[in-house]
C-alpha positions as CSV (number, residue, x, y, z in Angstrom):
1,M,144.1,130.9,120.4
2,I,146.5,132.9,117.1
3,K,149.8,130.5,116.9
4,I,152.3,130.5,113.8
5,K,153.7,126.9,112.6
6,I,157.4,128.7,112.1
7,S,159.8,130.3,114.3
8,P,158.2,134.6,114.8
9,N,161.1,135.5,113.0
10,S,161.1,132.9,110.1
11,F,157.8,134.1,110.0
12,Y,158.4,138.6,109.6
13,K,161.1,137.6,106.6
14,K,159.3,135.2,104.4
15,L,156.2,137.6,104.8
16,D,158.9,140.3,103.7
17,K,159.7,137.7,100.5
18,H,155.5,138.2,99.5
19,L,155.8,141.4,100.5
20,E,158.6,141.7,97.8
21,K,157.4,139.9,95.4
22,G,153.9,142.2,94.7
23,N,156.0,144.7,93.6
24,D,158.1,143.2,92.3
25,I,156.6,142.8,89.5
26,L,154.7,146.1,90.2
27,E,158.1,147.5,88.6
28,K,158.6,145.5,85.5
29,Q,156.5,147.0,84.1
30,I,154.8,143.5,82.4
31,S,152.9,144.9,78.7
32,E,152.0,141.9,78.1
33,P,148.2,141.0,79.8
34,K,148.4,137.6,79.9
35,L,151.6,137.7,81.2
36,L,151.0,140.1,84.0
37,E,147.6,138.1,84.9
38,T,149.2,134.4,85.6
39,E,152.3,136.9,87.4
40,I,150.2,138.3,89.7
41,N,147.6,135.4,90.2
42,E,150.4,133.1,90.8
43,W,151.6,135.7,93.6
44,V,148.4,136.6,95.2
45,K,148.1,132.2,95.6
46,N,150.8,131.4,97.2
47,A,150.6,134.6,99.6
48,V,148.4,134.1,100.2
49,D,148.7,129.4,100.4
50,F,151.5,131.0,102.8
51,L,149.1,132.6,105.6
52,E,146.7,130.0,105.6
53,N,149.7,127.3,106.1
54,N,151.9,128.9,108.6
55,T,149.2,130.1,110.8
56,L,146.0,129.2,113.1
57,N,142.9,130.8,113.8
58,L,144.2,134.2,111.2
59,P,141.5,136.6,111.4
60,E,139.8,135.7,109.0
61,K,140.1,138.9,107.1
62,L,143.4,139.3,106.8
63,I,143.2,136.8,104.2
64,T,140.0,137.5,102.7
65,D,141.4,141.2,101.4
66,I,143.5,139.7,99.6
67,Q,143.1,136.3,98.2
68,H,141.2,136.9,94.9
69,T,142.5,136.4,91.9
70,V,141.9,138.5,88.6
71,T,139.4,136.4,87.0
72,E,137.5,136.2,90.5
73,D,137.1,140.1,90.5
74,W,136.1,140.0,87.3
75,I,133.2,138.0,88.1
76,T,133.0,141.0,90.9
77,F,132.8,143.8,89.1
78,G,130.1,142.8,86.2
79,L,133.5,142.8,83.9
80,L,134.8,139.8,81.6
81,E,138.4,139.1,79.1
82,R,136.4,139.7,76.0
83,D,136.0,144.2,77.7
84,F,139.4,144.5,76.9
85,D,140.0,142.0,73.4
86,K,140.0,145.3,71.8
87,N,142.5,147.4,74.4
88,P,145.1,146.1,76.0
89,E,146.2,149.3,77.7
90,S,143.1,148.9,79.5
91,H,144.1,145.4,79.7
92,I,147.1,146.5,81.7
93,E,146.0,149.2,83.8
94,Y,142.7,147.6,85.3
95,L,145.6,144.4,86.3
96,T,148.1,147.1,87.1
97,K,144.9,148.5,89.6
98,H,144.4,145.2,90.6
99,L,147.7,144.0,92.2
100,K,148.0,148.3,93.8
101,K,144.5,147.0,95.2
102,K,146.4,143.4,96.5
103,I,150.0,144.7,97.6
104,K,148.0,147.6,99.9
105,A,146.0,144.0,101.2
106,F,148.6,142.5,101.9
107,K,151.1,145.4,102.8
108,V,147.9,146.2,106.0
109,T,147.6,142.4,106.9
110,S,152.0,141.7,107.3
111,D,150.9,145.9,109.5
112,Y,148.6,143.4,111.7
113,L,150.9,140.4,112.3
114,S,153.4,142.4,112.8
115,I,152.1,144.1,115.8
116,S,150.5,140.8,118.1
117,E,152.0,140.5,120.3
118,I,151.1,137.2,120.7
119,I,152.5,135.9,116.7
120,K,155.6,137.5,118.6
121,G,155.6,135.2,120.8
122,N,154.9,137.1,123.9
123,E,152.2,137.2,127.0
124,K,148.8,138.2,126.4
125,P,149.0,142.5,127.4
126,E,147.0,142.5,129.8
127,L,145.0,145.5,129.8
128,S,142.1,145.9,132.9
129,S,141.2,149.3,132.2
130,I,139.3,151.1,129.1
131,Q,142.4,154.1,129.2
132,E,145.4,150.9,128.9
133,K,143.7,149.7,126.3
134,I,143.1,153.4,124.5
135,T,147.4,153.7,125.3
136,F,147.8,149.6,123.5
137,V,145.8,150.9,120.4
138,L,147.8,154.5,120.5
139,Q,150.8,152.7,120.8
140,K,150.2,149.9,117.8
141,L,149.2,153.0,115.4
142,Y,153.2,154.7,116.7
143,E,154.6,151.9,115.9
144,L,153.3,151.2,112.8
145,Y,152.7,155.3,112.0
146,N,151.8,155.5,108.1
147,D,148.9,157.1,105.3
148,N,147.1,153.5,106.2
149,F,143.7,153.3,108.2
150,Y,144.3,150.1,110.5
151,S,140.8,148.2,112.6
152,I,141.3,148.4,116.5
153,S,138.6,145.9,117.3
154,M,140.9,143.7,114.8
155,I,144.1,145.2,116.2
156,F,143.0,143.6,120.0
157,E,142.0,140.5,118.2
158,I,145.1,140.1,116.4
159,N,146.5,140.1,120.1
160,E,143.4,138.2,121.7
161,I,142.2,141.3,123.8
162,D,138.4,140.9,124.6
163,Y,135.8,143.9,123.9
164,R,132.9,145.3,124.5
165,E,130.8,145.1,120.8
166,N,131.0,148.7,120.6
167,E,133.7,149.7,122.4
168,P,136.4,150.2,118.8
169,N,134.0,152.7,117.3
170,E,133.9,154.3,120.8
171,I,138.1,154.9,121.3
172,A,138.2,155.9,117.1
173,E,136.0,158.8,118.3
174,N,137.7,159.4,121.6
175,L,140.9,159.4,119.9
176,K,139.7,162.1,116.7
177,K,137.9,164.3,119.4
178,R,141.1,164.7,121.6
179,G,143.2,165.0,118.6
180,Y,145.8,161.3,118.8
181,G,144.4,160.2,116.1
182,I,142.1,160.3,112.4
183,R,139.7,158.4,111.4
184,E,139.0,157.5,107.7
185,T,135.3,159.5,106.9
186,D,133.6,161.2,109.9
187,Y,130.4,159.6,108.6
188,T,131.2,155.8,109.9
189,T,131.0,153.7,112.2
190,K,133.8,151.9,110.7
191,D,136.2,152.0,113.9
192,L,139.7,153.0,111.8
193,L,141.4,154.9,112.9
194,K,145.7,156.4,112.0
195,I,147.3,158.2,114.6
196,S,147.5,161.8,114.5
197,V,151.0,164.1,114.9
198,K,150.1,165.3,117.8
199,G,148.8,161.6,119.1
200,A,151.9,160.5,117.9
201,A,154.0,162.9,120.5
202,Y,151.8,162.0,123.2
203,V,153.3,158.3,122.7
204,E,156.5,159.4,122.0
205,R,156.7,161.1,126.2
206,Q,154.5,158.0,127.7
207,N,157.9,156.3,126.0
208,K,160.3,158.4,126.9
209,R,158.7,158.8,130.7
210,Q,158.6,155.3,131.1
211,K,162.5,155.0,129.3
212,N,163.3,156.9,132.4
213,K,161.6,155.3,135.3
214,E,162.9,152.2,134.0
215,K,166.5,153.3,134.4
216,K,165.8,155.0,137.2
217,T,164.7,151.1,138.8
218,K,168.2,149.8,137.2
219,D,170.5,152.8,138.9
220,A,169.0,152.1,141.7
221,K,169.0,148.0,141.2
222,I,172.6,148.3,140.1
223,N,173.2,150.7,143.3
224,E,172.1,148.7,145.9
225,K,174.5,145.7,144.3
226,I,177.7,147.9,144.9
227,D,176.8,148.9,147.9
228,L,176.3,145.2,148.6
229,V,179.0,144.6,147.3
230,L,181.5,146.5,148.9
231,A,179.8,145.8,152.8
232,K,180.5,142.0,151.3
233,L,184.1,143.2,150.7
234,E,184.4,145.5,153.8
235,K,183.6,142.2,156.3
236,L,185.7,139.8,154.7
237,G,188.9,142.3,155.7
238,Y,189.9,143.7,151.5
239,G,190.2,147.1,152.7
240,Q,192.5,148.5,150.1
241,E,191.5,151.0,148.0
242,I,192.2,150.0,144.9
243,I,190.1,147.6,144.9
244,F,186.9,149.8,146.1
245,D,188.1,151.9,143.5
246,E,188.0,149.7,140.9
247,I,184.3,148.4,142.4
248,E,182.9,152.2,142.6
249,E,184.1,152.9,139.2
250,L,181.7,149.8,138.0
251,R,179.2,152.0,139.3
252,G,180.0,155.7,136.5
253,L,179.9,152.6,134.0
254,S,176.7,151.0,134.6
255,K,175.4,154.3,133.0
256,K,177.7,154.3,129.8
257,L,177.7,150.6,128.9
258,N,175.1,149.1,127.3
259,K,175.0,145.6,129.5
260,K,177.3,143.2,127.5
261,T,179.7,145.7,127.3
262,W,179.6,146.4,131.5
263,S,179.4,142.5,132.2
264,Q,182.3,142.3,130.5
265,V,185.0,145.3,132.3
266,I,183.6,143.7,135.5
267,K,184.5,140.2,134.3
268,G,187.8,141.8,133.5
269,K,188.6,144.2,137.0
270,V,187.5,140.7,138.7
271,M,190.2,138.0,136.7
272,D,193.2,141.6,137.3
273,L,192.2,141.2,140.7
274,A,192.7,137.3,141.4
275,L,195.2,137.6,139.5
276,S,197.0,140.1,141.1
277,E,195.5,137.8,144.7
278,L,194.2,141.2,145.5
279,I,191.2,139.2,145.7
280,S,190.6,135.1,145.7
281,K,189.6,132.9,143.3
282,E,185.8,132.7,145.8
283,T,185.5,136.6,145.6
284,A,185.9,137.4,142.6
285,S,183.2,135.3,141.8
286,F,180.9,136.6,143.9
287,I,181.6,139.6,143.0
288,Y,180.9,139.0,139.0
289,E,177.4,137.0,140.5
290,S,176.0,139.2,142.3
291,L,176.9,141.8,140.5
292,V,176.0,140.1,136.6
293,E,173.7,137.5,139.0
294,D,175.4,134.9,136.2
295,K,177.9,131.3,136.9
296,F,181.9,132.7,136.2
297,K,182.9,130.2,135.3
298,L,187.0,131.4,134.0
299,L,188.4,131.1,137.4
300,K,186.4,127.7,138.9
């Protein structure tokens, strides 16, 4: 199971700081090769150390793409330091390309970590059908929405979602054919994908429908609570019109105010009614606790 050793908030803030540090080195436009190489290698080491020291069971690829130092890359590409001795400008150009490559790798890693429900401290996504997996992938690609391509299998791994051997590649092809995704190339077996404009518009429509559905559910629950409170008040013998008007007003306000502000309005109303002795303190507490589902301590 993937774990982080610090709070999600601190983890993401420190990720951003490491990314900023890499971009800061780039913006300095250092003209001394040795100095630039030292700063790059130090940044790579610190960035990798942060990931290795603060995570458990992180997919290895999220670290390996950024961990090679300048010298290690020279060896990979058959380069030696003497290749740049007579041409410092070429050396700087190579170092800058190396830095940009590492910054991009770190940004992609940060992006994957930003869409991990596990790292955010949420429950593991329970996806029981292929359509649910496709919808989940589209939602995560929409959250990222940039020019990078992302591995569907990595999106699954970072969220601890099981998948069949070739399933990510099939999902990538499915989304491409539907016009919802763009593959890195038409001639690859890799499952790399970015969301298309059509795909983003589809996700926005789905999100809007879900939001409207949740709003209707919320409104229905609030109306039910208010009806129960009014019925209880009537049963207790509170027949004053002003009391019922004050409670009825809360229906409309619930649609205009956020939960916190609405709760404060309810508190103010029941306190005024109690202080005016239109209702008892016990009834004021009943109204508040029925609508807000929290203890009303001020009048106890």
